[in-house]
Residue frames relative to the residue before (quaternion, step in Angstrom):
aa qw qx qy qz dx dy dz
W 1.0000 0.0000 0.0000 0.0000 0.00 0.00 0.00
A 0.7406 0.3981 -0.2274 0.4912 3.61 1.11 -0.49
R 0.3314 0.7994 -0.4627 0.1927 3.57 1.27 0.02
S 0.7011 0.4587 -0.2939 0.4601 3.62 0.80 -0.90
A 0.6358 0.5180 -0.3333 0.4651 3.61 1.03 -0.71
V 0.6457 0.5030 -0.3162 0.4797 3.59 0.97 -0.82
A 0.6487 0.5193 -0.3197 0.4553 3.59 0.92 -0.87
T 0.6533 0.5043 -0.3077 0.4735 3.59 0.98 -0.82
A 0.6597 0.5068 -0.3063 0.4627 3.58 0.95 -0.87
V 0.6383 0.5053 -0.3231 0.4825 3.60 1.01 -0.76
K 0.6522 0.5347 -0.3059 0.4417 3.57 0.90 -0.97
N 0.7405 0.4001 -0.2086 0.4981 3.57 1.06 -0.79
G 0.5341 -0.6784 0.3800 0.3319 3.60 1.27 0.20
I 0.4189 0.7153 -0.4662 0.3091 3.58 1.20 0.37
I 0.7829 0.0714 -0.0379 0.6169 3.56 1.04 -0.80
K 0.2339 -0.7939 0.5500 0.1118 3.53 -1.16 0.60
G 0.4269 -0.6875 0.4867 0.3289 3.60 1.10 -0.43
Y 0.6454 -0.5219 0.4017 0.3868 3.53 -1.34 -0.24
T 0.6935 -0.5034 0.3234 0.4013 3.57 -1.25 0.36
D 0.6699 0.4608 -0.3080 0.4941 3.60 1.19 -0.36
N 0.5261 -0.6814 0.3648 0.3548 3.58 1.31 0.47
T 0.5315 0.5930 -0.4324 0.4229 3.56 1.02 0.78
F 0.2519 -0.6759 0.6573 0.2183 3.48 -1.44 0.20
R 0.1898 -0.7981 0.5654 0.0851 3.55 -1.02 0.71
P 0.0862 -0.8549 0.5102 0.0373 3.58 0.44 1.19
Q 0.6285 0.5375 -0.3455 0.4434 3.59 1.16 -0.41
D 0.6326 0.5182 -0.3288 0.4725 3.60 1.25 -0.36
N 0.4943 -0.6179 0.5128 0.3331 3.55 -1.22 0.46
A 0.4366 -0.6668 0.5328 0.2843 3.57 -1.07 0.72
T 0.4279 -0.6686 0.5381 0.2834 3.55 -1.08 0.72
R 0.6632 -0.4775 0.3788 0.4343 3.56 -1.26 0.22
A 0.6513 0.5180 -0.3132 0.4575 3.59 0.97 -0.82
E 0.6504 0.5072 -0.3180 0.4675 3.59 0.98 -0.81
A 0.6515 0.5077 -0.3124 0.4693 3.57 0.95 -0.85
A 0.6534 0.5100 -0.3130 0.4636 3.58 0.94 -0.86
T 0.6402 0.5278 -0.3207 0.4569 3.58 1.00 -0.79
V 0.6498 0.5078 -0.3146 0.4701 3.58 0.94 -0.87
I 0.6575 0.5027 -0.3120 0.4665 3.59 0.92 -0.88
M 0.6652 0.4997 -0.3081 0.4614 3.59 0.89 -0.91
N 0.6568 0.5001 -0.3108 0.4711 3.58 0.97 -0.82
A 0.6598 0.5171 -0.3097 0.4488 3.59 0.94 -0.86
L 0.7402 0.3851 -0.2117 0.5088 3.57 1.06 -0.74
N 0.3997 -0.7407 0.4432 0.3085 3.58 1.35 0.06
L 0.3035 0.7801 -0.4932 0.2369 3.58 1.02 0.78
N 0.6642 0.5173 -0.3027 0.4469 3.58 1.21 -0.32
K 0.6432 0.5247 -0.3255 0.4527 3.61 1.22 0.16
């Protein structure tokens, strides 16, 4: 159900997934992962 949203987020550089090219929606995000997504979404890392 979230495939298109994930694809859009990847395309826009907001999320990258794990080094094995997977996403783990069933896992809880760590604080660092959440902070990274927020920073990427707000373009704070550029």
